[in-house]
C-alpha positions as a Markdown table, in Angstrom:
| # | Residue | x | y | z |
|---|---|---|---|---|
| 1 | Met | -10.3 | 0.0 | 40.9 |
| 2 | Lys | -11.6 | -3.0 | 39.6 |
| 3 | Arg | -15.0 | -1.9 | 39.6 |
| 4 | Phe | -14.1 | 1.3 | 38.2 |
| 5 | Val | -12.8 | -0.3 | 35.1 |
| 6 | Leu | -15.9 | -2.5 | 34.8 |
| 7 | Leu | -17.8 | 0.4 | 35.1 |
| 8 | Met | -15.8 | 2.3 | 32.2 |
| 9 | Phe | -16.5 | -0.7 | 29.8 |
| 10 | Thr | -20.1 | -0.6 | 31.0 |
| 11 | Val | -20.3 | 3.1 | 30.1 |
| 12 | Leu | -18.5 | 2.6 | 26.7 |
| 13 | Phe | -21.0 | -0.4 | 25.9 |
| 14 | Ile | -23.9 | 2.3 | 26.7 |
| 15 | Ile | -22.3 | 4.6 | 24.5 |
| 16 | Phe | -22.1 | 2.2 | 21.8 |
| 17 | Ser | -25.9 | 1.1 | 21.9 |
| 18 | Ala | -27.4 | 4.6 | 22.2 |
| 19 | Val | -25.8 | 5.3 | 18.8 |
| 20 | Ser | -26.8 | 1.7 | 17.5 |
| 21 | Val | -29.2 | 0.3 | 15.1 |
| 22 | Phe | -30.5 | -3.2 | 15.6 |
| 23 | Ala | -29.6 | -4.8 | 12.0 |
| 24 | Ala | -31.8 | -7.8 | 11.7 |
| 25 | Gly | -30.0 | -8.8 | 8.4 |
| 26 | Thr | -26.5 | -9.4 | 10.1 |
| 27 | Asn | -25.1 | -12.6 | 10.3 |
| 28 | Gly | -24.7 | -13.9 | 13.8 |
| 29 | Val | -21.4 | -14.3 | 15.8 |
| 30 | Ala | -20.3 | -17.7 | 16.8 |
| 31 | Phe | -17.9 | -18.1 | 19.9 |
| 32 | Lys | -16.2 | -21.2 | 21.1 |
| 33 | Thr | -13.4 | -22.5 | 23.3 |
| 34 | Glu | -11.9 | -25.9 | 23.3 |
| 35 | Asp | -11.1 | -28.9 | 25.6 |
| 36 | Ile | -7.9 | -28.7 | 27.7 |
| 37 | Asn | -5.9 | -31.4 | 29.5 |
| 38 | Cys | -3.3 | -30.1 | 31.8 |
| 39 | Asp | -1.5 | -31.6 | 34.8 |
| 40 | Lys | -2.1 | -30.1 | 38.6 |
| 41 | Gly | -0.1 | -27.4 | 39.7 |
| 42 | Arg | 0.5 | -25.7 | 35.8 |
| 43 | Ile | -0.8 | -22.8 | 34.3 |
| 44 | Phe | -2.6 | -23.3 | 31.0 |
| 45 | Lys | -4.2 | -20.7 | 28.4 |
| 46 | Val | -7.9 | -20.8 | 27.0 |
| 47 | Asp | -8.3 | -19.3 | 23.7 |
| 48 | Val | -11.8 | -17.5 | 22.9 |
| 49 | Lys | -12.6 | -17.8 | 19.2 |
| 50 | Ala | -15.0 | -15.9 | 17.6 |
| 51 | Lys | -16.4 | -16.4 | 13.7 |
| 52 | Ser | -18.2 | -14.2 | 11.8 |
| 53 | Ser | -18.7 | -12.3 | 8.5 |
| 54 | Glu | -19.0 | -9.2 | 10.4 |
| 55 | Lys | -16.4 | -7.4 | 12.2 |
| 56 | Ile | -16.5 | -7.5 | 16.1 |
| 57 | Ser | -15.9 | -4.2 | 17.8 |
| 58 | Ala | -17.2 | -5.1 | 21.3 |
| 59 | Val | -18.5 | -8.0 | 23.2 |
| 60 | Leu | -19.3 | -8.8 | 26.9 |
| 61 | Leu | -19.0 | -12.5 | 28.1 |
| 62 | Lys | -19.6 | -14.3 | 31.5 |
| 63 | Phe | -17.5 | -17.3 | 32.5 |
| 64 | Thr | -18.4 | -20.0 | 35.1 |
| 65 | Tyr | -16.2 | -23.3 | 36.2 |
| 66 | Asp | -15.6 | -25.2 | 39.3 |
| 67 | Arg | -13.4 | -22.9 | 41.4 |
| 68 | Asn | -12.1 | -26.0 | 43.6 |
| 69 | Ile | -10.4 | -27.0 | 40.4 |
| 70 | Ile | -9.1 | -24.0 | 38.5 |
| 71 | Glu | -8.4 | -20.4 | 39.6 |
| 72 | Tyr | -8.4 | -17.5 | 37.2 |
| 73 | Arg | -5.2 | -15.9 | 36.6 |
| 74 | Ser | -4.9 | -13.3 | 34.0 |
| 75 | Ile | -6.4 | -12.0 | 30.5 |
| 76 | Ser | -4.6 | -10.9 | 27.4 |
| 77 | Thr | -5.3 | -9.6 | 23.7 |
| 78 | Asp | -4.0 | -8.4 | 20.6 |
| 79 | Ser | -2.7 | -4.8 | 20.5 |
| 80 | Asp | -5.2 | -3.8 | 18.8 |
| 81 | Ser | -7.8 | -4.4 | 21.2 |
| 82 | Leu | -8.4 | -4.2 | 25.0 |
| 83 | Ala | -9.6 | -6.6 | 27.1 |
| 84 | Tyr | -10.5 | -6.7 | 30.9 |
| 85 | Ala | -11.7 | -9.3 | 33.0 |
| 86 | Tyr | -13.5 | -9.2 | 36.6 |
| 87 | Asp | -13.9 | -12.0 | 39.1 |
| 88 | Asn | -16.8 | -11.3 | 41.4 |
| 89 | Gly | -16.4 | -14.5 | 43.2 |
| 90 | Ser | -19.3 | -16.2 | 41.3 |
| 91 | Thr | -18.7 | -15.6 | 37.6 |
| 92 | Leu | -15.5 | -14.0 | 35.4 |
| 93 | Asn | -16.9 | -11.0 | 33.9 |
| 94 | Val | -14.8 | -10.1 | 30.6 |
| 95 | Ser | -15.2 | -7.1 | 28.2 |
| 96 | Tyr | -13.6 | -6.9 | 25.0 |
| 97 | Leu | -13.2 | -4.0 | 22.8 |
| 98 | Cys | -11.6 | -3.4 | 19.3 |
| 99 | Lys | -12.1 | 0.3 | 18.1 |
| 100 | Asp | -11.9 | -0.3 | 14.5 |
| 101 | Gly | -13.4 | -3.9 | 14.4 |
| 102 | Lys | -11.7 | -7.2 | 14.2 |
| 103 | Asn | -12.0 | -9.3 | 11.4 |
| 104 | Ile | -13.2 | -12.9 | 12.7 |
| 105 | Asp | -14.1 | -14.6 | 9.4 |
| 106 | Asn | -12.0 | -17.7 | 10.3 |
| 107 | Asp | -12.3 | -18.8 | 14.0 |
| 108 | Thr | -10.4 | -16.0 | 15.1 |
| 109 | Val | -8.7 | -15.7 | 18.7 |
| 110 | Ile | -9.9 | -12.8 | 20.1 |
| 111 | Leu | -8.5 | -12.8 | 23.8 |
| 112 | Thr | -7.0 | -15.5 | 26.0 |
| 113 | Leu | -7.7 | -16.3 | 29.6 |
| 114 | Glu | -5.0 | -17.9 | 31.9 |
| 115 | Phe | -6.0 | -20.4 | 34.6 |
| 116 | Lys | -4.2 | -22.6 | 37.2 |
| 117 | Ala | -5.0 | -26.2 | 37.9 |
| 118 | Thr | -5.0 | -26.2 | 41.6 |
| 119 | Ala | -6.8 | -29.6 | 42.1 |
| 120 | Glu | -7.4 | -33.1 | 40.1 |
| 121 | Gly | -10.8 | -33.3 | 38.2 |
| 122 | Gln | -12.7 | -31.9 | 35.4 |
| 123 | Ser | -14.5 | -28.6 | 35.0 |
| 124 | Asn | -16.9 | -27.1 | 32.5 |
| 125 | Leu | -15.8 | -23.9 | 31.3 |
| 126 | Gln | -19.0 | -22.6 | 30.5 |
| 127 | Tyr | -20.0 | -18.8 | 29.3 |
| 128 | Thr | -22.4 | -16.7 | 27.9 |
| 129 | Ala | -21.8 | -13.6 | 25.3 |
| 130 | Tyr | -24.1 | -10.8 | 25.0 |
| 131 | Asp | -24.0 | -6.8 | 23.7 |
| 132 | Cys | -22.3 | -8.0 | 20.6 |
| 133 | Val | -21.1 | -4.8 | 18.5 |
| 134 | Asn | -19.9 | -4.6 | 15.0 |
| 135 | Ser | -17.6 | -2.2 | 13.4 |
| 136 | Ser | -20.7 | -0.2 | 12.1 |
| 137 | Ala | -22.0 | 0.2 | 15.9 |
| 138 | Glu | -24.7 | -2.1 | 15.2 |
| 139 | Ser | -25.6 | -4.9 | 17.4 |
| 140 | Val | -25.2 | -8.3 | 16.2 |
| 141 | Glu | -27.0 | -11.4 | 17.1 |
| 142 | Ile | -25.1 | -14.3 | 18.9 |
| 143 | Ser | -25.7 | -17.6 | 17.3 |
| 144 | Gln | -23.7 | -20.0 | 19.4 |
| 145 | Cys | -21.4 | -20.1 | 22.3 |
| 146 | Ser | -19.4 | -23.3 | 22.1 |
| 147 | Ser | -17.6 | -24.4 | 25.4 |
| 148 | Gly | -15.1 | -26.9 | 26.4 |
| 149 | Lys | -13.9 | -28.6 | 29.6 |
| 150 | Val | -10.9 | -28.9 | 31.4 |
| 151 | Ser | -9.2 | -32.1 | 32.5 |
| 152 | Val | -6.7 | -31.8 | 35.5 |
| 153 | Thr | -4.9 | -35.0 | 35.9 |
| 154 | Lys | -1.8 | -35.8 | 38.3 |
| 155 | Gln | 1.6 | -34.4 | 37.2 |
| 156 | Gly | 3.1 | -36.6 | 34.7 |
| 157 | Ser | 0.2 | -38.8 | 34.3 |
| 158 | Glu | -0.9 | -37.6 | 30.8 |
| 159 | Lys | 0.9 | -36.0 | 28.0 |
| 160 | Ser | 1.0 | -32.0 | 28.4 |
| 161 | Asn | -1.4 | -29.9 | 26.6 |
| 162 | Asp | 0.6 | -27.5 | 23.8 |
| 163 | Asn | -0.8 | -24.3 | 25.9 |
| 164 | Glu | 0.6 | -25.4 | 29.5 |
| 165 | Lys | 3.3 | -23.7 | 31.2 |
| 166 | Ser | 5.3 | -24.1 | 34.0 |
| 167 | Asp | 4.0 | -22.2 | 37.0 |
| 168 | Thr | 7.4 | -20.4 | 37.3 |
| 169 | Thr | 9.1 | -17.2 | 35.7 |
| 170 | Glu | 10.3 | -19.6 | 32.8 |
| 171 | Tyr | 8.2 | -21.3 | 30.2 |
| 172 | Lys | 9.0 | -25.2 | 30.0 |
| 173 | Ser | 11.8 | -26.0 | 27.6 |
| 174 | Glu | 10.8 | -26.9 | 23.8 |
| 175 | Ser | 11.9 | -30.2 | 24.2 |
| 176 | Asn | 9.9 | -31.0 | 27.4 |
| 177 | Glu | 6.9 | -29.7 | 25.4 |
| 178 | Ser | 7.1 | -32.2 | 22.6 |
| 179 | Thr | 7.6 | -35.1 | 24.8 |
| 180 | Gly | 5.0 | -33.9 | 27.5 |
| 181 | Asn | 8.0 | -34.3 | 30.0 |
| 182 | Ser | 7.8 | -31.4 | 32.8 |
| 183 | Glu | 9.1 | -30.7 | 36.0 |
| 184 | Lys | 7.3 | -30.2 | 39.3 |
| 185 | Ser | 5.7 | -26.8 | 39.3 |
| 186 | Ser | 6.6 | -24.5 | 42.5 |
| 187 | Ile | 4.2 | -24.1 | 45.0 |
| 188 | Asp | 2.1 | -20.9 | 44.3 |
| 189 | Glu | 1.3 | -18.6 | 47.2 |
| 190 | Leu | 0.0 | -15.5 | 45.1 |
| 191 | Gly | -3.5 | -16.5 | 44.7 |
| 192 | Ser | -5.7 | -15.1 | 41.9 |
| 193 | Leu | -4.1 | -12.4 | 40.2 |
| 194 | Asn | -5.0 | -10.1 | 37.3 |
| 195 | Gly | -1.9 | -10.1 | 35.7 |
| 196 | Lys | -2.3 | -7.7 | 32.6 |
| 197 | Phe | -3.7 | -5.0 | 35.0 |
| 198 | Ser | -1.7 | -5.7 | 37.9 |
| 199 | Asp | 0.9 | -2.8 | 37.3 |
| 200 | Asn | -0.6 | 0.2 | 38.2 |
| 201 | Thr | 0.9 | 2.1 | 35.1 |
| 202 | Val | -0.6 | -0.1 | 32.6 |
| 203 | Phe | -3.9 | 0.0 | 34.3 |
| 204 | Met | -4.5 | 3.9 | 34.5 |
| 205 | Leu | -3.1 | 3.8 | 30.7 |
| 206 | Ile | -6.1 | 1.6 | 30.0 |
| 207 | Val | -8.4 | 3.6 | 32.3 |
| 208 | Gly | -7.4 | 6.7 | 30.5 |
| 209 | Val | -7.8 | 5.2 | 27.1 |
| 210 | Ile | -11.3 | 4.1 | 27.7 |
| 211 | Cys | -12.2 | 7.4 | 28.9 |
| 212 | Gly | -10.6 | 9.0 | 26.0 |
| 213 | Leu | -12.7 | 6.8 | 23.4 |
| 214 | Ala | -16.1 | 7.7 | 25.5 |
| 215 | Val | -15.3 | 11.3 | 25.7 |
| 216 | Gly | -14.8 | 11.2 | 21.9 |
| 217 | Val | -17.6 | 9.3 | 21.0 |
| 218 | Leu | -19.7 | 11.8 | 23.0 |
| 219 | Cys | -17.9 | 14.7 | 21.5 |
| 220 | Phe | -18.5 | 13.4 | 18.0 |
| 221 | Met | -22.5 | 12.8 | 18.7 |
| 222 | Leu | -22.6 | 16.5 | 20.1 |
| 223 | Tyr | -21.2 | 17.6 | 16.9 |
| 224 | Leu | -23.6 | 15.8 | 14.7 |
| 225 | Ser | -26.6 | 16.9 | 17.1 |
| 226 | Val | -25.2 | 20.7 | 16.4 |
| 227 | Ile | -24.8 | 20.3 | 12.7 |
| 228 | Lys | -28.5 | 18.7 | 12.5 |
| 229 | Arg | -29.8 | 22.0 | 14.1 |
| 230 | Lys | -28.0 | 24.5 | 12.2 |
| 231 | Asn | -29.3 | 22.5 | 8.8 |
| 232 | Lys | -32.8 | 22.3 | 10.3 |
| 233 | Ala | -32.6 | 26.1 | 11.2 |
| 234 | Lys | -31.3 | 27.1 | 7.7 |
| 235 | Glu | -33.8 | 24.9 | 5.9 |
| 236 | Glu | -36.9 | 26.9 | 7.9 |
| 237 | Lys | -35.2 | 30.3 | 6.9 |
| 238 | Asp | -34.8 | 29.5 | 3.6 |
| 239 | Arg | -38.5 | 28.3 | 3.3 |
| 240 | His | -39.2 | 31.8 | 5.1 |
């Protein structure tokens, strides 16, 4: 099922590309993530930010990292957007889609990834972005992908990062977040999760929305083609 969703995202990107014209004059998009410091055994969040004068409608990203130190858990985004991540065992493939285009003129967070720190050490969270499309269905140049690194330390040895949370059903209390003191995390035996899409109802809803968008774009293209043919036939008839 994960492969099916990834395939649907790919089909949608092909449809975008089929109706787009590369605009050499458009401004590039710069992506970035920041350094993260956290304790071993904790869940932490990585915000993927983008900046451009263009509105972004779609982009694909590939992440690589040290899987002995951090473990992917889930992906999330705003309600006006869709995001999906597929881990093939060597890279984390991420698809992002915003139908009406997202304003990213000020280092805007387009999606957030969650990982678990499983061992002490440092891991670069490197990534590449490609197939970026703006709200006018034009391909946009990717000017930069600035990646941060993740530093995992023994529990309680350093001040906790602001985006950490305990790997339990509840977040740390506000007092613990401000002082950096945190309770020992529980042992996690669930392994790598696909959190946002683990619920089958949500999963099928996302698939339905993607399929609906794809069908809508195809129908619109077909409608334009029919109108164009009718106008051409009418012009030829008028000439005769």
